[in-house]
Backbone as numpy.savetxt, mean C-alpha at the origin, in Angstrom:
# Nx Ny Nz CAx CAy CAz Cx Cy Cz
-7.34 -2.92 14.81 -6.02 -3.46 14.69 -5.76 -4.51 15.74
-4.63 -5.12 15.61 -4.19 -6.17 16.51 -3.54 -5.54 17.73
-3.85 -6.00 18.90 -3.29 -5.44 20.13 -2.69 -6.56 20.96
-1.39 -6.46 21.23 -0.68 -7.42 22.06 0.14 -6.63 23.08
-0.31 -6.57 24.34 0.37 -5.76 25.35 1.86 -6.09 25.53
2.25 -7.32 25.23 3.66 -7.69 25.41 4.58 -6.94 24.44
4.02 -6.44 23.32 4.83 -5.69 22.37 5.39 -4.40 22.97
4.74 -3.87 23.98 5.10 -2.55 24.49 6.01 -2.63 25.71
6.37 -3.84 26.14 7.29 -4.00 27.26 8.72 -3.65 26.84
9.03 -3.82 25.57 10.34 -3.49 25.03 10.13 -2.54 23.86
11.13 -1.74 23.58 11.04 -0.79 22.48 12.45 -0.39 22.07
12.52 0.17 20.89 13.79 0.72 20.40 13.73 2.22 20.62
14.80 2.79 21.13 14.78 4.23 21.37 15.98 4.89 20.71
15.82 6.18 20.45 16.85 6.96 19.79 16.62 7.04 18.30
17.38 7.89 17.64 17.30 7.97 16.19 17.68 6.62 15.62
16.90 6.13 14.69 17.17 4.80 14.13 16.52 4.70 12.76
16.92 3.67 12.03 16.30 3.43 10.73 16.15 1.94 10.50
15.23 1.61 9.63 14.97 0.23 9.24 14.96 0.16 7.73
15.50 -0.92 7.19 15.45 -1.21 5.75 14.88 -2.62 5.64
13.60 -2.71 5.37 12.89 -3.99 5.36 12.73 -4.45 3.92
13.36 -5.57 3.54 13.22 -6.04 2.16 11.81 -6.55 1.88
11.17 -5.96 0.88 9.82 -6.35 0.46 9.75 -6.22 -1.05
8.87 -6.97 -1.69 8.66 -6.77 -3.13 8.08 -5.37 -3.39
8.38 -4.82 -4.53 7.81 -3.53 -4.89 6.30 -3.62 -4.89
5.65 -2.52 -4.50 4.20 -2.47 -4.51 3.65 -1.63 -3.39
2.33 -1.61 -3.28 1.68 -0.80 -2.25 1.58 -1.54 -0.92
1.82 -0.81 0.16 1.78 -1.38 1.51 1.08 -0.43 2.46
0.52 -1.01 3.50 0.04 -0.26 4.65 1.05 -0.51 5.76
1.61 0.57 6.30 2.61 0.46 7.36 2.01 1.06 8.62
1.96 0.26 9.69 1.47 0.75 10.97 2.63 0.76 11.95
2.89 1.93 12.51 3.92 2.09 13.54 3.20 2.14 14.88
3.68 1.31 15.82 3.02 1.21 17.11 3.92 1.80 18.18
3.35 2.73 18.94 4.09 3.46 19.96 3.39 3.32 21.30
4.19 3.42 22.38 3.64 3.45 23.72 4.67 4.15 24.62
4.24 5.19 25.29 5.13 5.89 26.22 5.14 5.14 27.54
6.30 4.58 27.89 6.40 3.78 29.11 7.31 4.39 30.16
7.90 5.55 29.86 8.75 6.23 30.84 7.86 7.09 31.73
7.63 6.62 32.97 6.65 7.28 33.84 6.99 8.73 34.16
8.23 9.13 34.05 8.60 10.52 34.33 8.38 11.46 33.15
8.08 10.91 31.97 7.92 11.75 30.78 6.58 12.48 30.80
6.60 13.71 30.29 5.41 14.53 30.14 5.39 15.03 28.70
4.31 15.70 28.31 4.24 16.26 26.97 5.49 17.11 26.72
6.14 16.87 25.59 7.34 17.60 25.22 8.64 16.91 25.59
8.57 15.84 26.41 9.79 15.12 26.81 10.39 14.28 25.68
9.51 13.77 24.82 9.96 12.89 23.74 9.27 13.34 22.45
10.01 14.01 21.60 9.48 14.53 20.34 10.41 14.06 19.23
9.84 13.56 18.13 10.68 13.05 17.05 9.96 13.11 15.72
10.72 12.92 14.65 10.19 12.89 13.28 10.30 11.47 12.75
9.38 11.12 11.85 9.39 9.80 11.21 9.24 9.99 9.71
10.09 9.31 8.96 10.00 9.31 7.50 9.85 7.87 7.01
8.99 7.68 6.03 8.83 6.38 5.38 9.07 6.59 3.90
9.95 5.80 3.33 10.32 5.92 1.91 10.76 7.35 1.59
11.48 7.98 2.54 12.03 9.31 2.32 11.07 10.46 2.49
9.81 10.17 2.81 8.81 11.22 3.00 8.46 11.31 4.48
8.51 12.52 5.03 8.14 12.71 6.43 6.66 12.44 6.61
6.35 11.50 7.50 4.95 11.15 7.76 4.50 11.63 9.14
5.43 11.81 10.04 5.16 12.37 11.36 6.22 13.43 11.64
5.77 14.65 11.89 6.70 15.75 12.16 6.46 16.25 13.58
7.54 16.34 14.36 7.44 16.76 15.76 6.38 15.94 16.50
6.46 14.64 16.33 5.50 13.72 16.92 5.80 13.53 18.40
4.77 13.69 19.21 4.87 13.51 20.66 3.76 12.56 21.07
4.12 11.36 21.47 3.14 10.33 21.82 2.13 10.84 22.84
2.61 11.60 23.84 1.73 12.03 24.92 0.74 13.13 24.52
0.88 13.68 23.32 -0.16 14.61 22.85 -1.32 13.85 22.24
-1.11 12.54 21.97 -2.14 11.71 21.34 -2.78 10.71 22.30
-2.05 10.33 23.35 -2.53 9.31 24.28 -1.86 9.52 25.63
-2.20 8.70 26.58 -1.61 8.81 27.91 -0.54 7.75 28.14
0.16 7.85 29.26 1.20 6.87 29.61 0.63 5.45 29.55
1.46 4.52 29.09 1.16 3.09 29.05 -0.06 2.75 28.19
-0.41 3.63 27.24 -1.53 3.38 26.34 -0.99 3.43 24.91
-1.02 2.32 24.19 -0.47 2.31 22.84 -1.26 3.17 21.86
-0.54 3.63 20.87 -1.15 4.38 19.78 -0.62 3.81 18.47
-1.49 3.74 17.47 -1.12 3.19 16.17 -1.19 4.31 15.14
-0.13 4.48 14.38 -0.09 5.46 13.29 0.09 4.68 12.00
-0.91 4.77 11.09 -0.90 3.97 9.86 -0.71 4.85 8.64
0.04 4.34 7.67 0.35 5.08 6.45 0.31 4.14 5.25
-0.17 4.64 4.13 -0.12 3.91 2.87 1.10 4.39 2.11
1.93 3.43 1.68 3.15 3.77 0.96 3.28 2.88 -0.27
4.12 3.31 -1.19 4.42 2.51 -2.37 5.93 2.29 -2.41
6.34 1.04 -2.33 7.76 0.69 -2.37 8.16 0.46 -3.81
9.25 1.12 -4.24 9.71 0.97 -5.62 11.12 0.43 -5.71
11.87 0.41 -4.63 13.26 -0.04 -4.70 13.52 -1.37 -4.03
12.46 -2.14 -3.70 12.66 -3.44 -3.08 12.94 -3.40 -1.59
12.95 -2.19 -1.01 13.21 -2.04 0.42 12.28 -0.98 0.98
11.59 -1.32 2.05 10.76 -0.37 2.78 11.66 0.33 3.78
11.84 1.63 3.61 12.74 2.40 4.47 11.95 3.23 5.46
12.28 3.07 6.74 11.65 3.82 7.83 12.77 4.44 8.65
12.66 5.74 8.91 13.70 6.42 9.71 13.03 7.31 10.75
13.56 7.26 11.97 13.11 8.13 13.05 14.29 8.99 13.49
14.04 10.28 13.70 15.11 11.18 14.16 14.62 11.94 15.39
15.52 12.03 16.36 15.21 12.74 17.61 15.05 14.24 17.36
14.08 14.84 18.03 13.96 16.29 18.09 14.25 16.70 19.54
13.50 16.12 20.49 13.72 16.33 21.92 13.67 14.96 22.59
14.61 14.65 23.43 14.64 13.33 24.04 14.97 12.28 22.98
14.55 11.06 23.22 14.85 9.96 22.29 13.57 9.42 21.67
13.62 9.24 20.35 12.50 8.60 19.65 12.31 7.20 20.22
11.12 6.67 20.09 10.84 5.32 20.55 9.93 4.63 19.54
10.01 3.33 19.46 9.15 2.55 18.58 9.00 1.15 19.15
7.76 0.71 19.30 7.49 -0.61 19.88 7.30 -1.70 18.84
6.63 -1.38 17.73 6.35 -2.41 16.74 6.10 -1.78 15.37
6.38 -2.57 14.34 6.09 -2.18 12.96 5.25 -3.30 12.35
4.13 -2.93 11.74 3.28 -3.90 11.04 3.25 -3.49 9.58
3.62 -4.41 8.69 3.62 -4.14 7.25 2.64 -5.10 6.60
1.67 -4.53 5.89 0.67 -5.34 5.20 0.63 -4.92 3.74
0.43 -5.89 2.87 0.23 -5.53 1.46 -1.15 -4.91 1.32
-1.26 -3.99 0.40 -2.55 -3.35 0.11 -3.01 -3.86 -1.24
-4.31 -4.11 -1.37 -4.79 -4.51 -2.68 -4.67 -3.36 -3.67
-4.34 -3.70 -4.89 -4.28 -2.68 -5.93 -5.68 -2.32 -6.38
-5.88 -1.07 -6.63 -7.16 -0.62 -7.17 -7.02 -0.60 -8.68
-7.78 -1.43 -9.37 -7.66 -1.47 -10.83 -8.14 -0.18 -11.47
-7.54 0.16 -12.58 -7.93 1.33 -13.37 -8.66 0.84 -14.61
-9.89 1.33 -14.81 -10.63 0.95 -15.99 -9.99 1.63 -17.20
-9.66 0.84 -18.23 -9.01 1.41 -19.40 -9.90 1.36 -20.64
-10.93 0.54 -20.62 -11.79 0.46 -21.80 -13.06 -0.31 -21.48
-14.09 -0.07 -22.30 -15.32 -0.82 -22.16 -15.76 -1.30 -23.54
-16.47 -2.39 -23.55 -17.07 -2.93 -24.76 -18.50 -3.30 -24.45
-19.18 -3.86 -25.41 -20.59 -4.20 -25.20 -20.75 -5.22 -24.08
-19.85 -6.20 -24.00 -19.96 -7.25 -23.00 -18.78 -7.31 -22.04
-17.76 -6.48 -22.22 -16.55 -6.57 -21.41 -16.15 -5.19 -20.89
-15.51 -5.19 -19.74 -14.84 -4.00 -19.22 -13.40 -4.41 -18.96
-12.46 -3.59 -19.39 -11.04 -3.89 -19.28 -10.43 -3.03 -18.19
-9.69 -3.67 -17.26 -9.02 -2.98 -16.17 -7.54 -3.29 -16.23
-6.73 -2.38 -15.71 -5.29 -2.58 -15.60 -4.92 -2.46 -14.14
-4.22 -3.47 -13.60 -3.74 -3.46 -12.21 -2.44 -4.23 -12.14
-1.40 -3.57 -11.65 -0.09 -4.20 -11.46 0.41 -4.88 -12.73
0.23 -4.24 -13.86 0.73 -4.80 -15.10 -0.09 -5.95 -15.65
-1.24 -6.22 -15.03 -2.11 -7.30 -15.51 -3.36 -6.71 -16.12
-3.77 -7.29 -17.21 -5.02 -6.90 -17.83 -6.12 -7.79 -17.27
-7.15 -7.18 -16.74 -8.27 -7.92 -16.17 -9.49 -7.60 -17.01
-10.12 -8.64 -17.54 -11.30 -8.46 -18.37 -12.49 -9.02 -17.59
-13.48 -8.19 -17.38 -14.67 -8.61 -16.66 -15.85 -8.45 -17.59
-16.63 -9.48 -17.69 -17.79 -9.43 -18.58 -18.15 -10.82 -19.01
-18.90 -10.90 -20.06 -19.31 -12.20 -20.54 -19.51 -12.14 -22.04
-19.52 -13.34 -22.63 -19.93 -13.39 -24.03 -21.44 -13.51 -24.05
-22.02 -13.65 -25.19 -23.48 -13.72 -25.26 -24.05 -14.94 -24.57
-23.19 -15.96 -24.35 -23.65 -17.17 -23.67 -23.52 -17.04 -22.15
-22.97 -15.91 -21.67 -22.84 -15.69 -20.24 -21.54 -16.21 -19.66
-20.61 -16.69 -20.50 -19.32 -17.17 -20.00 -18.40 -15.97 -19.82
-17.65 -15.94 -18.69 -16.90 -14.72 -18.39 -15.69 -14.96 -17.51
-14.94 -13.84 -17.30 -13.87 -13.79 -16.31 -12.52 -14.14 -16.87
-11.72 -13.16 -17.18 -10.40 -13.39 -17.73 -9.39 -12.54 -16.98
-8.21 -13.08 -16.73 -7.09 -12.30 -16.24 -5.88 -12.69 -17.07
-5.24 -11.71 -17.67 -4.08 -11.97 -18.51 -2.83 -11.48 -17.80
-1.74 -12.25 -17.86 -0.59 -11.98 -17.01 0.16 -10.70 -17.30
0.29 -10.27 -18.52 1.12 -9.11 -18.82 0.51 -8.32 -19.95
0.39 -7.04 -19.75 -0.11 -6.19 -20.82 0.85 -6.26 -21.99
0.34 -6.33 -23.19 1.18 -6.43 -24.38 1.46 -7.87 -24.76
1.17 -8.81 -23.87 1.38 -10.23 -24.18 0.08 -10.99 -23.94
-1.02 -10.35 -24.28 -2.31 -10.99 -24.06 -2.52 -12.12 -25.07
-3.17 -13.20 -24.66 -3.33 -14.36 -25.54 -4.49 -14.22 -26.51
-4.99 -13.02 -26.73 -6.07 -12.86 -27.68 -5.74 -11.71 -28.63
-6.26 -11.78 -29.85 -6.01 -10.70 -30.79 -6.95 -9.54 -30.53
-6.42 -8.34 -30.48 -7.26 -7.14 -30.34 -7.41 -6.51 -31.70
-8.64 -6.42 -32.17 -8.90 -5.75 -33.43 -9.51 -4.40 -33.10
-9.15 -3.40 -33.84 -9.66 -2.07 -33.54 -8.67 -1.35 -32.63
-9.14 -0.55 -31.67 -8.24 0.23 -30.82 -7.32 -0.65 -29.99
-6.14 -0.15 -29.70 -5.17 -0.87 -28.87 -5.60 -0.85 -27.41
-5.37 -1.94 -26.70 -5.74 -2.02 -25.29 -4.96 -1.04 -24.42
-3.75 -0.69 -24.81 -2.93 0.17 -23.95 -2.73 1.56 -24.52
-3.51 1.93 -25.54 -3.31 3.23 -26.17 -4.06 4.34 -25.48
-4.87 4.05 -24.49 -5.67 5.06 -23.83 -7.07 5.15 -24.40
-7.40 4.27 -25.36 -8.75 4.27 -25.91 -9.75 3.94 -24.82
-10.97 4.41 -24.96 -11.96 4.17 -23.93 -13.11 3.28 -24.38
-13.27 3.06 -25.65 -14.38 2.22 -26.12 -13.86 1.17 -27.08
-14.28 -0.08 -26.87 -13.93 -1.18 -27.75 -15.19 -1.68 -28.40
-15.14 -1.83 -29.71 -16.31 -2.35 -30.40 -16.03 -3.70 -31.03
-14.76 -4.09 -31.12 -14.44 -5.35 -31.77 -13.19 -5.94 -31.16
-13.33 -6.65 -30.04 -12.20 -7.25 -29.35 -12.50 -8.72 -29.17
-11.59 -9.56 -29.66 -11.77 -10.99 -29.51 -10.98 -11.47 -28.30
-11.63 -12.27 -27.46 -10.97 -12.84 -26.28 -11.04 -14.36 -26.43
-9.97 -14.95 -26.90 -9.99 -16.38 -27.15 -11.10 -16.68 -28.13
-12.04 -17.54 -27.73 -13.17 -17.85 -28.59 -14.34 -16.91 -28.39
-14.19 -15.90 -27.52 -15.29 -15.01 -27.22 -15.07 -13.69 -27.90
-16.13 -13.11 -28.37 -15.99 -11.85 -29.08 -17.07 -10.87 -28.65
-16.66 -9.65 -28.38 -17.60 -8.60 -28.04 -17.77 -7.73 -29.28
-18.96 -7.70 -29.82 -19.21 -6.88 -31.02 -20.46 -6.04 -30.84
């Protein structure tokens, strides 16, 4: 991960929440912590953290994971569905603290929905991805929206849960 010591000179403390506007989808959220109160010992600062309404850290104590003035990164994969990434920290003992939040998009893992002699069909984020080639070796298609594909599907439906395609035309290319 990225390490910038200046991030830990300031921090937010106490119960707090964040509502970060982001497009719906999968994200990796890294919360960066550093205990900088030299008088604190294990048990002085204990708190809970929830992301998108789910508790991801319960009774979290920075000093049980690292020592004073040493940052720690806690990373979580989340899926945002309401257009806002919600993060909330609540005090258990002492005051919660947070030095930095890093939000990264995560690549979608495509789901294979069908195979044909020359093509494999995947679905990811509402897009149909066709990987394969025609008999001439020409390949590579991505269609913007399932159900609005620019090619006629003969035989099983692309979105019906079928697993084998024997007759699907892709533009001028056909897998038979």
